[in-house]
N, C-alpha and C positions, 0 to 999 in steps of 0.2 A: 452228384456229389452230396447233397447233404441228406439221402437216404445211404450212402455209405457213412457218413459219421454217425446217423440214427443208429445203423446198425453196428457199429466197431462200439458206442457207447452202450446200449442193451446188453453184447455179448459182456462186458467187463464191470456192467451191472455197477458206473460210476457213482458215487455220493456225494455232496458238496459237506466238505468239513469246517466250522468254522473257527477259528483258535481260540481259546478261552485264556486269559488271563491265570497266570498262576497265583494262586493264593500267596501274600507275602508274610513269609516264616521271621519269625523276632530273631534277631541274632544277635549272641552274648558276646561282650565286649574280650572277655576273659577267653573264650574259644577261637575270637579272631588273632587275639596274641600268641593261642600256645598252638597255634596252628601257622605261625608267622617262623621260619626258622631265623632270619635275620633278626628280628625282634629279642628272640631265645637265646641265638649265640651273644647278643650283642650285653644283655641283662638275665644271664643265669639263673640269678634267685630272685627274679622278679615273682613268679608263681608261687614262690615258697614263701614268700611273705606275705600273701594275701589269701592262699588258697589250704593250707594247711593249717594243722590245731594248732601249731606254736603261734605264741602271743607276741604282735611286736613289742619291742623294749616301747615304751611307754615316754614321750616328752614332756609329762607332765609333772612341773617341779612345785609347785603349789599358788593357793592364792596369793595375789598381791592386796593387801590392804593400806589402804591411805587416806590420810584428811586432806583437806585444802581450806589456805585461810581465805580473808575476802582480797587478799592482794593476787590469789593465784596461786602461792609457792604450796607444793606438793610437798606432804611429809610420809612417808612410807615407814610402816612396823615391821622390825622385824620380829619374824615369830619365836624364837628361840630365848632372844631375850625380852622380848615386849617392850623394847625401847623402839622409838622413831627418830628418822633420820632424815634431815631436809636433804633435796637435791640442789647441789650447786653446780654454776656454769664453769668453773675453771677445768680447761680441758689438759692433759698431761703434766699436772704440778709436781714439786720435787716432795720427797719425804717428808720434809716438817712441814710443809705447806699443807699436805692431805692430811697428816695427825692434827693440826692445826683446825682445820676445816671440819674434818670427823668430830670433835669434842666440841666447837663451837654450834654445830647442827646436830648432836646428838640429845634427846631429851626422852626423858621418861614418859610413862602416860599423863601425871598429874603435872607435870612442869608442861607437857605441850599443852594441855587442858588451862592452865593458867594461862598460858601466853596465848591461846585462840581466844581465850572470854577477855581480854583487855582489850 
């Protein structure tokens, strides 16, 4: 029986093959998204925003300039008028109260410097 197996194996000349691991290929997230039909149906303009030459609209409004006094009150600067405004804690004030609060918390740079130095 062993001789029969030897003859069969020598006739077909089998070789032992050791499976090798496939090298890991880096996958691109955009390729995975582009090849996913469910994602592309749900978000059709996704690739247009991130891959095309169009620049997306910027959400940048501007820098926030502020000063803080010893008590922790914050004074924000309006870049157009160069005036400073103090943050107030009243929520949903009436128009009259809001107008009073704005006039009381509005400072020119000289007035704020004088107030902070006191």
